[in-house]
C-alpha positions in Angstrom: 9.4 18.0 -11.7 12.3 15.5 -11.5 10.7 11.8 -11.4 11.3 10.1 -8.2 12.3 6.9 -10.4 12.9 7.2 -13.8 13.7 3.8 -16.2 15.1 4.4 -19.8 15.2 1.4 -22.0 16.1 -1.1 -19.3 17.2 -4.6 -20.2 18.2 -7.8 -18.5 19.3 -10.9 -20.0 20.2 -14.0 -18.2 22.3 -16.8 -19.8 20.8 -20.3 -18.6 22.7 -23.4 -19.2 20.6 -26.4 -20.6 23.4 -29.1 -20.0 27.2 -29.9 -20.2 27.3 -29.8 -24.1 24.4 -27.4 -25.1 24.8 -23.9 -25.6 23.0 -21.4 -23.2 19.7 -20.0 -23.8 19.2 -16.2 -23.6 16.3 -15.3 -21.6 15.2 -11.5 -21.8 13.8 -11.2 -18.3 13.4 -7.4 -18.9 13.4 -6.1 -22.5 13.3 -2.6 -23.1 11.1 -1.1 -20.3 10.7 2.4 -19.7 8.7 4.7 -17.5 8.8 7.6 -14.8 7.3 7.8 -11.5 6.4 11.2 -10.1 7.0 11.9 -6.4 4.5 10.8 -4.0 2.7 8.4 -6.3 2.1 4.8 -6.5 3.1 3.0 -9.7 1.5 -0.5 -9.3 3.4 -3.3 -11.4 1.2 -6.7 -12.3 1.7 -9.6 -14.5 1.9 -13.3 -14.5 4.9 -15.1 -12.7 8.3 -14.8 -14.6 7.1 -11.7 -16.5 10.0 -9.8 -15.1 8.3 -8.0 -12.2 11.0 -8.9 -9.5 13.9 -8.6 -11.7 12.9 -5.1 -12.7 12.4 -4.4 -8.7 16.0 -5.6 -8.2 17.9 -3.5 -11.1 16.0 -0.3 -9.5 17.4 -1.2 -6.0 20.9 -1.7 -7.2 21.0 -5.5 -6.3 21.2 -6.5 -10.0 23.2 -4.6 -12.7 21.1 -4.3 -16.1 22.5 -5.6 -19.3 21.7 -2.2 -20.9 19.8 1.0 -20.1 19.8 3.1 -17.0 17.8 3.7 -13.8 17.6 7.2 -12.3 16.7 7.7 -8.7 15.5 11.6 -7.7 17.4 12.5 -10.9 20.6 10.6 -10.1 22.1 7.6 -12.1 22.0 4.5 -10.0 25.1 3.2 -11.4 27.0 6.4 -10.1 25.8 6.1 -6.5 27.6 3.8 -3.8 25.7 1.6 -1.7 25.2 3.9 1.2 24.0 6.6 -0.6 21.5 4.5 -2.8 20.3 2.9 0.8 19.5 6.2 2.0 17.0 6.9 -1.1 15.5 3.8 -1.7 14.6 0.8 0.5 12.8 -2.4 -0.3 10.0 -4.5 1.6 10.1 -7.8 0.6 7.2 -10.5 0.2 7.8 -13.1 3.0 8.4 -10.9 6.2 9.9 -13.9 8.2 12.5 -15.0 5.5 13.6 -11.4 5.2 14.3 -11.0 8.7 17.3 -12.6 10.6 15.7 -15.0 13.4 18.6 -14.6 15.6 18.6 -11.0 16.0 15.9 -9.1 18.0 13.8 -6.7 16.3 15.3 -3.6 17.5 18.6 -5.0 16.3 17.2 -5.8 13.0 15.6 -2.2 12.6 18.6 -0.7 13.4 20.9 -2.6 11.1 20.5 0.0 8.2 21.7 3.1 10.5 24.6 0.9 11.7 25.5 0.1 8.4 26.0 3.8 7.4 28.6 3.8 10.1 28.7 7.6 11.0 25.7 7.5 13.3 26.0 7.3 17.2 24.4 5.1 19.3 22.0 7.4 21.0 20.6 8.7 17.4 20.3 5.1 16.5 18.3 4.1 19.4 16.1 7.2 19.0 15.5 6.5 15.3 14.6 2.9 16.1 12.0 3.6 18.5 10.6 6.6 16.2 10.5 3.8 13.5 8.7 1.0 15.4 6.3 3.5 17.0 5.3 4.8 13.5 4.7 1.4 12.5 2.4 0.4 15.3 5.0 -1.8 17.3 5.9 -1.2 21.0 9.3 -1.0 22.6 8.5 -4.2 24.4 7.8 -6.1 21.1 11.2 -4.3 19.9 13.1 -6.4 22.3 11.5 -9.7 21.0 12.5 -12.1 18.3 10.9 -12.4 14.7 9.7 -15.9 15.7 7.8 -14.3 18.9 5.5 -12.0 16.5 2.7 -12.8 14.1 3.1 -12.4 10.5 1.6 -8.9 10.3 3.9 -7.8 13.2 7.0 -8.9 11.3 6.1 -7.1 8.0 5.4 -4.0 10.1 9.0 -4.9 11.4 10.2 -5.2 7.6 8.5 -1.6 7.0 10.0 0.1 10.0 13.7 -1.4 8.7 12.7 0.3 5.2 11.9 3.6 6.7 14.6 4.0 9.5 17.0 5.8 7.1 14.3 8.1 5.9 14.5 7.1 2.1 12.5 8.7 -0.7 11.5 5.7 -2.4 10.3 2.1 -1.2 10.1 -0.9 -3.6 7.2 -3.2 -2.3 7.5 -6.5 -3.9 4.4 -8.6 -3.0 4.6 -7.0 0.5 1.1 -8.5 1.8 0.7 -12.0 -0.3 2.1 -14.2 2.6 -0.4 -12.6 5.1 -4.0 -13.4 6.0 -6.5 -11.4 4.4 -7.6 -9.5 7.3 -3.8 -8.5 8.3 -3.5 -7.5 4.5 -6.0 -4.6 4.7 -3.9 -3.4 8.0 -0.4 -3.4 6.3 -2.0 -1.7 3.3 -3.6 1.0 5.3 -0.5 1.2 7.0 1.5 1.9 4.0 -0.9 4.4 2.6 -0.9 6.4 5.9 3.1 6.4 5.7 2.9 7.6 2.1 0.7 10.5 2.8 2.5 11.5 6.0 6.2 11.2 5.0 5.8 11.9 1.0 6.9 8.6 -0.2 7.1 7.2 -3.5 6.1 3.4 -4.1 6.7 0.5 -6.6 4.3 -1.5 -5.6 4.6 -5.4 -7.2 1.7 -7.6 -6.7 -0.2 -10.5 -8.5 -3.4 -9.4 -6.4 -5.5 -7.1 -9.0 -7.8 -6.1 -6.2 -4.8 -4.7 -4.1 -3.4 -3.0 -6.5 -6.4 -1.0 -7.6 -6.6 0.0 -4.0 -3.4 1.2 -3.6 -1.7 2.3 -7.1 -2.2 5.6 -8.8 -0.9 4.3 -11.8 -0.7 0.6 -13.2 2.0 -0.8 -15.3 1.0 -4.6 -16.9 4.0 -6.6 -18.0 4.0 -9.6 -20.3 7.2 -11.4 -21.1 9.6 -8.8 -20.1 7.7 -5.7 -21.7 5.2 -3.2 -20.6 2.3 -3.8 -22.6 -0.3 -1.1 -21.0 0.3 1.6 -18.6 -2.7 3.8 -17.4 -4.0 5.7 -14.4 -5.6 3.0 -11.9 -9.1 4.0 -12.5 -9.0 4.2 -16.2 -7.1 0.8 -16.5 -9.6 -0.8 -14.2 -12.5 0.5 -15.9 -11.3 0.4 -19.6 -8.4 -1.9 -20.2 -7.1 -1.5 -23.7 -4.8 -4.6 -24.3 -6.2 -8.0 -24.5 -3.8 -9.2 -22.0 -4.9 -6.7 -19.5 -8.5 -7.7 -20.1 -7.5 -11.3 -19.6 -6.1 -10.6 -16.5 -9.3 -8.6 -15.1 -11.5 -11.1 -16.3 -9.5 -13.9 -14.5 -10.3 -12.4 -11.0 -12.4 -15.0 -8.9 -15.7 -13.6 -7.5 -17.3 -14.6 -4.3 -20.6 -15.4 -6.0 -21.3 -19.3 -5.6 -21.7 -21.3 -8.5 -19.6 -19.3 -11.0 -16.6 -21.5 -10.9 -13.2 -20.5 -12.3 -13.4 -18.1 -15.1 -12.5 -18.8 -18.7 -10.5 -15.9 -20.3 -9.8 -17.6 -23.3 -5.8 -17.7 -23.1 -5.7 -21.4 -23.8 -3.0 -23.8 -22.4 -0.1 -22.0 -23.7 2.2 -20.5 -20.8 4.6 -17.7 -21.6 8.3 -18.8 -21.9 10.8 -16.0 -21.2 13.5 -18.1 -23.1 11.5 -18.6 -26.2 9.8 -15.4 -27.0 7.6 -15.5 -30.0 8.2 -13.6 -33.1 5.9 -10.2 -33.5 3.5 -9.2 -30.7 4.7 -11.8 -28.0 1.1 -12.2 -26.8 -0.2 -13.5 -30.2 0.0 -17.0 -29.4 -2.6 -16.8 -26.3 -4.5 -13.6 -28.0 -8.1 -14.1 -28.5 -8.1 -11.3 -30.8 -5.0 -12.0 -32.9 -5.1 -11.2 -36.6 -2.4 -11.5 -39.5 0.0 -8.7 -38.6 0.4 -10.1 -35.0 2.6 -13.0 -35.6 5.2 -11.3 -37.8 5.0 -7.6 -36.7 6.2 -6.5 -33.1 3.8 -3.8 -32.1 4.9 -0.3 -31.2 4.3 1.4 -28.1 1.5 3.9 -28.5 1.4 6.8 -26.1 -1.7 9.0 -25.7 -3.5 11.0 -23.0 -4.9 8.0 -21.7 -1.8 6.3 -21.3 0.5 3.6 -23.2 -0.6 0.6 -24.8 1.8 -1.9 -27.0 -0.7 -3.6 -29.3 -1.7 -3.6 -33.0 -5.4 -3.2 -32.3 -4.5 0.3 -30.9 -2.0 1.3 -33.9 
């Protein structure tokens, strides 16, 4: 079966200037990432801010060219597609539904924009497909005539989802789609996304900081650290038996509602990861509570087994 998304040794390096006379520093935002996502499944991508999640999403969307490596969407090289063909296959849903919607356009015009941009669809078809998209996400025709400022946060995110679906894509990239919403509204949007995936046969790449959300929606989870995927497993296996020390620390850091427990201490210390200064050896070793001699000098090789992938000397 052809993967819906296939990423092969993808890398993106940014040159960041430090001053007028200082040489630029290289930031390896994504550094040798490979994976495949089967059709109809959900790959959750988790990790701290700055680990490369959003850069990865932008390259898969074609918004940012990779330094090296390639992305295949539905078996086709992304670099060989024109923008219109790419838009018909893959669409985004962004984090903030207010900033991603034009405040001066009515909802129905915002949802119609991808169809209008294709340039070969008549007005009657555009109007019909916009009405279908709004109905599918639970919005009325009356709400289609409003401006984004006249809608709630959850309704605005439904508009963003309708806009993503109006071209009937195969793949949707969800970059923190619920983090700007109230908890009660988050559940509604997650249930809507799951229903749409089942009904339309969609494939999701789901990026989130919220591990509880990822556990709920993802069939497989990839954990990123400083531009690398350090662990990838099926969702249930990863949350019940994490293998990489960083994954274990992420899961241990989740706050609980029990009073008196306070903020959990996961043993990572005060050293924050710096993508412009990647340490030698295992890039997690300065913070790892289980570090030993090879970690500081030898880069671990990814180990693949029936359980998934892990990049750690402890698993070698």
